[in-house]
N, C-alpha and C positions, 0 to 999 in steps of 0.2 A: 504494500500500500504506500502511496505517496504521503508526504507530510500533511498535505491538505486533506487527504482522505482519512488519515488517522485522526486528525483534529476533529473532523466532522463526526467520525464514528464515536469517539470518546465523549464529544459534546452531547450526542444523542443518548449515550449510555448514562451520563450524569443526569440528564433531564428525566430519563426513564426511572432512575433510582429515586430521584426527588419526588416525582409524581406518585410512584408506587408507595413511597413512604407515607404519603397523605391519604392513600386509599385503604389503609388498614390491612387486616389479616388476609382478605382475598387476594391481595397483590404481594404477599410476603415473598413468594418464590421469585417473582419478577424482580423485586427490589434486591434480594440476596444475590441473584445471578448478575444483575447489572453492577452492583457494588464490586463483586468479585472481578468482573472484566475490567472495571475502571482502575483496579489496583495495578494493572499492567501499563497504565498510561505513564509515560516518562516525563510529562509536563511538570515543571517545577512546583506547581501549586497542588499537585495530586495529593500529597501527604496531608496538607492542611484541609483540603476538601473532605477527605476521608475522615479526618479527625472531627470535622464539623458534623458529618453524618453520624458519627458515633455519639456526639453530644446530644443529638436529637433522640437517641434511644433511652429507654428507662435504665437506670443503674442496675447492673446485674445483681440478682438476689441469689441465694444459695440454691443450687439445683436447677431443674428445668422450668422454663416459663414459655409462653407462646412467642416470646422474643428471643429465645435461646439461640436458635440457628442464625438469626440476623447478627446478634452480638458476636457470635463465634466467627462469622464470615468477615465482619468488619475488623475484628481484632487480628485475624490472620492476615488480612489485606494490608493492615498498617505495618506489619513487619517488613514488607517489601520496601517500605519507605523509612526504615530505620527506627521505628517506634515499637518496641517490644512490650512496654508496660501494659497496654490493654490486653495483650495475650496472657501475660502473667496474671493479671487480674481475673481474666476469664477462667483460667485453670484453677485459681483459688476459689472463685465463687460459682461459676457456671458448672464446674465439675467438683464442687465442694461437698457433695453427698452422693449416696449410692445411685439415686435417680439420675443425677447429672452425668455420672460416670457411665451409666448404662446407656443414656441417650447418646453420648459421644460414640460409643462402640457401635450402636445401631446406625448412627449417622455415617460412620466410616464404612460399615458393611454395605449400606445402601449406595453411597456415593462411589465406592470402588467396584461395584457390580458383584459383590459376594452374595448379597441378598437381592434376589431378582424379583421379589414380589412387589408389584406396583403399589404405590400409596398415593391417595388423593390429597393428603395434607401431612403436616409435620408431626401429628400425634403418634405416628408409628414409632417414633423415637422412644416413647415411654410405654407404648402399649404392647410392642412385640417382646416376646420372651427371650429372643436370641436363638431360638431353635431353627429359625429360617436361614441362618448362615453358619458356615463352617469356620470354627476358630482358627484352625491351622492355615486355611487359605487366607484369612484376614491377617494373620501374623506374617505370612510371606509378603503380602502387599505392603504392610506397614514397615517391615524391615527394609524394603526398597527405598523407603522415604526417610531413612536415618542418615542424612548427609549433612555435614557441618555447615555447608554453605546455604542451606535452606533457612529462610527467615523464620518460618514456623516450626523449626526443629524441636523446640520445647514442647509444643503440642503433640508432634509426632512421637517423640520419646515418651511423653507421659501416657499416650494412648497404648504404646507397647507395654509399658509397666502395668497399666490398668487391665489390659487384656490378659496378661499372664497372671495377675492377681485374681481375676474372675474365673479363669480356666487353668487351674494349677497343673493339669496333666499335659499341657501342650509341649513343654520342653522335653518330654520323654518320647515324643512322637516322630521326630525327624532330625537325626544327628547332623545331616548336611546343613539343614536350615540353622541349627544351633551354631555351627561353625561360622556361617555367614553372619548371623546375628552377633556373635561374639566379636568378630572383626569390626563390625559397625559400632558396637557399644564401646569397645576399647578405643577406637579412633575418636569418638565423641568425648570420652573421659580424658583423653590426652589433649583435647582441643580447648580453646577458651570460648567456645560457641554456645555454651549451655548455662542455665541458671543454677543457683545453689540447690534448689529443690529438684531440678532435673538430674543433677549429679547424684543426689541421694537415691533417687529412684533407679537410675542406671547402675549404681553400685549394687542395689538389690537384684536387678536383672542379671548382672555379671556374676554375682554369687550363685544365683540359681543355675546359670549356665555351667559354672564350674562343677556343681553337684551332678549335672546331667551329661557331662562330657567324658 
């Protein structure tokens, strides 16, 4: 795309996100997807625009709310522009209880295609038991996302830790996956790319890998 076309595209995406934000719950998916695409805009004001969209959201409460996925998407998008604090806040609050953790795993399974059951709205995140997706398949896909250069690495690493906490038998299922996961975890622990909380969680994952290798 030319510079002019990119400018036009992202201008339309911003407008769609703003209009969808005023339309309430029926337009939640449109707003979330538009915000996600806007995070790839390299314009110098993108970070401040995303931050402004975040300020329009209700403050995150502990666990899942109807605004949960929107808050998650905006927080992850802001990491592409150097602001990781909203993501840290979301991990503390949006996944601060069992319901929020479970919603996150259901969200990943659905978004990554591990859970192929269609859903008409976001409530599947808290209504599905997790029996509609395979934990080992989800672990493989999340392992692929443990790269130090990813802005949302703390969310990805936390999700691996939460999955292994919820499904404790996974590390006994695939020795080759354990080897790959151990390499990724070790690289992250040796890097300066993760938060203190993420380091504690990955230390726990690493210990579990040692016991199963």
